[in-house]
C-alpha positions as CSV (number, residue, x, y, z in Angstrom):
1,M,112.5,97.4,120.9
2,T,113.3,95.6,117.7
3,V,114.1,91.9,118.2
4,D,116.2,89.9,115.8
5,R,113.9,87.2,114.5
6,S,116.6,84.6,113.9
7,F,118.1,85.1,117.4
8,L,114.6,84.7,119.0
9,A,113.8,81.7,116.8
10,K,117.1,79.9,117.7
11,S,116.5,80.8,121.4
12,I,113.1,79.1,121.3
13,Q,114.5,76.1,119.4
14,R,117.2,75.5,122.0
15,K,114.8,75.4,124.9
16,K,114.3,72.1,126.7
17,E,110.6,72.7,127.0
18,I,107.8,75.2,126.6
19,I,104.4,75.7,128.1
20,V,101.6,76.3,125.6
21,A,98.3,78.0,126.6
22,Y,95.4,75.7,125.8
23,C,91.7,76.4,126.1
24,G,89.9,74.0,128.4
25,Y,86.7,74.2,126.3
26,T,88.3,73.3,123.0
27,N,91.2,71.1,124.0
28,M,93.2,73.1,121.5
29,P,95.8,75.9,121.8
30,F,94.3,79.1,122.9
31,I,94.2,81.5,120.0
32,Q,93.9,85.3,120.1
33,C,93.6,87.8,117.4
34,D,96.0,90.8,117.8
35,P,93.8,93.9,117.7
36,D,96.5,95.9,115.8
37,S,98.1,93.5,113.4
38,F,95.1,91.1,113.2
39,N,97.6,88.2,113.4
40,D,96.2,85.0,114.9
41,Q,98.4,84.2,117.8
42,V,99.3,81.2,120.0
43,W,100.9,82.0,123.4
44,I,103.9,80.1,124.8
45,F,105.6,80.5,128.1
46,D,108.9,79.7,129.9
47,S,107.1,78.5,133.0
48,E,103.7,77.5,134.5
49,E,103.9,80.6,136.8
50,L,104.0,82.9,133.8
51,L,101.1,81.2,132.2
52,Q,99.0,81.4,135.4
53,E,99.7,85.1,135.6
54,F,98.6,85.5,131.9
55,A,95.5,83.4,132.6
56,K,94.1,85.5,135.5
57,P,92.1,88.1,133.4
58,F,90.7,85.3,131.2
59,T,89.6,83.3,134.3
60,E,87.7,86.4,135.5
61,K,85.8,86.3,132.2
62,K,85.1,82.6,132.7
63,L,87.5,81.5,129.9
64,L,89.4,78.5,131.2
65,L,93.0,78.2,130.2
66,K,95.5,75.5,131.1
67,G,99.2,74.8,130.3
68,I,100.4,71.9,128.1
69,K,104.1,71.1,128.2
70,Y,106.0,70.4,125.1
71,L,109.5,68.9,125.2
72,N,112.1,70.0,122.6
73,K,111.8,66.8,120.6
74,D,108.1,67.7,120.0
75,F,108.7,71.3,119.0
76,L,108.8,70.8,115.2
77,G,105.6,68.7,115.1
78,F,103.8,71.3,117.3
79,F,104.9,74.3,115.3
80,S,104.1,72.6,112.0
81,L,100.6,71.7,113.4
82,L,99.8,75.4,113.9
83,Y,99.6,75.9,110.2
84,T,96.5,73.6,110.1
85,L,94.9,75.9,112.7
86,G,95.4,79.1,110.7
87,V,97.9,80.5,113.2
88,N,100.6,82.8,111.8
89,E,102.3,84.3,114.9
90,L,103.7,83.1,118.3
91,V,103.8,85.2,121.4
92,F,106.6,84.1,123.7
93,V,106.5,85.1,127.4
94,G,109.7,84.7,129.3
95,Q,111.4,86.2,132.3
96,A,112.8,89.0,130.1
97,G,109.4,90.0,128.8
98,T,107.0,89.3,125.9
99,Q,108.2,88.9,122.3
100,K,106.4,88.1,119.1
101,L,107.6,85.9,116.3
102,E,106.1,85.0,112.9
103,L,105.5,81.2,112.7
104,E,107.4,81.1,109.4
105,A,110.5,82.2,111.3
106,L,110.4,78.9,113.1
107,V,109.1,76.4,110.6
108,R,108.5,76.7,106.9
109,K,104.8,76.6,105.7
110,P,104.1,73.5,103.6
111,D,103.2,74.2,100.0
112,H,101.1,71.5,98.3
113,S,99.8,73.8,95.5
114,A,101.6,71.9,92.8
115,L,99.8,68.7,93.7
116,P,96.4,67.8,92.1
117,L,93.5,68.3,94.5
118,E,92.9,64.6,95.1
119,K,96.5,64.2,96.3
120,R,96.8,67.2,98.6
121,P,96.6,66.6,102.3
122,V,93.2,67.5,103.7
123,V,93.5,70.7,105.8
124,N,90.9,73.2,106.8
125,P,92.8,76.1,108.5
126,E,90.1,78.7,108.1
127,L,87.5,76.2,109.5
128,Q,89.8,75.2,112.4
129,L,90.5,78.9,113.2
130,T,86.9,80.1,113.1
131,G,85.8,76.9,115.0
132,I,88.3,77.5,117.7
133,Y,87.3,81.2,118.1
134,F,83.6,80.3,118.1
135,M,83.9,77.6,120.7
136,Q,86.2,79.6,122.9
137,E,83.5,82.3,123.1
138,V,80.3,80.3,123.0
139,S,81.5,77.9,125.7
140,R,82.0,80.5,128.3
141,P,79.4,80.0,131.1
142,V,78.2,83.6,131.1
143,P,74.9,85.2,129.9
144,I,74.6,85.3,126.1
145,E,74.8,89.1,126.1
146,E,78.3,89.0,127.6
147,K,79.6,86.9,124.7
148,T,81.2,89.1,122.2
149,G,81.2,88.8,118.4
150,L,79.2,85.5,118.3
151,K,77.0,86.5,115.3
152,E,80.1,87.4,113.2
153,L,81.9,84.2,114.3
154,E,78.8,82.1,113.5
155,E,78.6,83.6,110.0
156,E,82.3,82.8,109.3
157,L,82.0,79.3,110.8
158,A,78.9,78.5,108.7
159,A,80.7,79.6,105.5
160,N,83.8,77.6,106.3
161,L,81.8,74.5,107.2
162,F,80.2,74.6,103.8
163,K,83.5,75.0,102.0
164,G,85.2,72.2,103.9
165,R,86.7,68.9,102.7
166,Y,86.5,66.4,105.5
167,I,88.0,63.1,106.7
168,L,85.6,60.3,107.5
169,P,87.2,57.3,109.4
170,I,86.3,53.9,108.0
171,E,87.3,50.4,109.0
172,L,87.8,48.1,106.0
173,L,86.1,44.7,106.2
174,P,88.3,41.5,106.1
175,G,88.7,39.9,102.8
176,S,91.1,39.2,99.9
177,E,90.0,42.2,97.9
178,S,92.4,45.2,97.5
179,D,91.7,48.3,99.7
180,E,90.7,50.1,96.5
181,D,88.1,47.5,95.6
182,K,86.8,47.5,99.2
183,L,86.4,51.2,99.0
184,K,84.7,51.0,95.6
185,N,82.3,48.4,96.8
186,R,81.7,50.1,100.2
187,K,83.0,47.1,102.1
188,Y,83.8,49.0,105.3
189,R,82.3,50.0,108.6
190,I,81.8,53.5,109.8
191,P,82.4,54.2,113.5
192,I,79.7,56.0,115.5
193,L,79.6,58.0,118.7
194,K,76.7,58.6,121.1
195,N,76.0,61.8,123.0
196,K,74.5,62.2,126.5
197,N,71.0,61.8,124.9
198,N,72.1,58.5,123.4
199,D,71.8,60.0,119.9
200,I,74.0,58.4,117.2
201,L,76.6,60.8,115.7
202,Q,79.4,60.1,113.2
203,P,82.9,61.4,113.9
204,L,84.3,63.7,111.2
205,F,87.7,65.4,111.0
206,T,89.3,68.5,109.6
207,D,92.7,67.0,109.1
208,M,94.9,64.0,109.7
209,A,96.2,65.3,113.0
210,E,92.6,65.4,114.4
211,L,91.9,61.9,113.0
212,A,95.1,60.6,114.8
213,K,93.6,61.6,118.2
214,F,90.7,59.3,117.5
215,N,92.6,56.6,115.6
216,K,95.1,55.7,118.3
217,A,94.9,52.0,117.6
218,N,95.4,52.8,113.9
219,Q,92.5,50.6,112.7
220,F,90.8,53.3,110.6
221,K,91.5,54.5,107.1
222,A,90.7,58.0,105.9
223,L,88.0,58.7,103.3
224,V,87.8,62.3,102.0
225,I,84.3,63.7,101.8
226,P,83.3,67.2,100.5
227,F,80.5,68.9,102.3
228,G,78.0,68.2,99.5
229,H,78.3,64.5,100.0
230,L,78.0,64.3,103.8
231,L,74.3,63.3,103.8
232,R,75.1,60.4,101.5
233,I,77.2,58.6,104.1
234,L,74.8,58.7,107.0
235,V,74.4,55.4,108.8
236,K,71.1,54.1,110.0
237,D,69.5,56.3,112.8
238,S,72.4,58.8,112.6
239,K,71.5,62.3,113.6
240,G,74.5,63.8,111.9
241,F,78.2,64.3,112.7
242,V,80.5,65.7,115.4
243,L,83.5,67.5,114.0
244,N,86.8,66.9,115.7
245,P,85.4,65.2,118.8
246,A,88.7,65.3,120.6
247,G,89.2,69.0,119.6
248,F,86.6,71.7,119.5
249,H,83.8,69.1,119.1
250,I,81.3,71.0,116.9
251,A,78.0,69.2,116.3
252,M,76.8,69.1,112.7
253,P,73.3,67.6,112.8
254,V,71.4,66.8,109.6
255,E,69.3,70.0,110.1
256,L,72.4,72.2,110.1
257,I,73.8,70.5,106.9
258,N,70.5,71.0,105.1
259,G,70.3,74.6,106.3
260,L,73.8,75.4,105.1
261,T,73.1,73.6,101.7
262,K,70.0,75.7,101.2
263,R,71.8,78.9,102.3
264,F,75.0,78.5,100.3
265,G,74.1,76.3,97.4
266,A,74.2,72.6,96.4
267,G,77.6,71.9,97.9
268,Q,80.9,70.8,96.3
269,E,80.9,67.7,94.1
């Protein structure tokens, strides 16, 4: 049955709340690739009960799904955020059935192509998308032979890690100098994290939305770093980075960075 896009879009926009399927392993929306259209989809539901029914076959495969509620006032921010994840379609599940809607029918895709590179917002949709797909699959607590498509996902993830432009959080030191001079003279602190082995890792982010999860007290500034410069900003005893620690939390140890540099080239300057 053909569904009028504008009618469905308005119907969703008028809802008081929606339930979004999230993956428990990535703390991000659950994303699925449609086998026919190859659209990258996020699933939204009218109720928790409908989500639980949808989640049953995934639970059997050890893929943990959970529902996150969004109120109407948060719809625009959420739908806009999906562009940073590489999503292009929504699947809405209500009492009347399941309907699909292109993301652009709900919110316009931002276009920053007219801006010079240094002024464009840092986004890595291809990296976010492949990172989410990879972590959804690799995190399932099943034997490795039951995990599907890992080799292909790992190849795509490696290439997108190398192509990425990243956000490094920094805390400017006190003083009368301008922020520009402090950056120029490296008068800032770089935050660190420690894993369960007490190794030092540095947080790194794909976009401002991921940084905001870490920067709740708003004490950090954003420094844009291309992949080829990552090893230049290692602090003492750092083992590397953790990408999007509040999201799909992908480890990027020094060995991985060196390996990708050797494999794909010298990196971006």
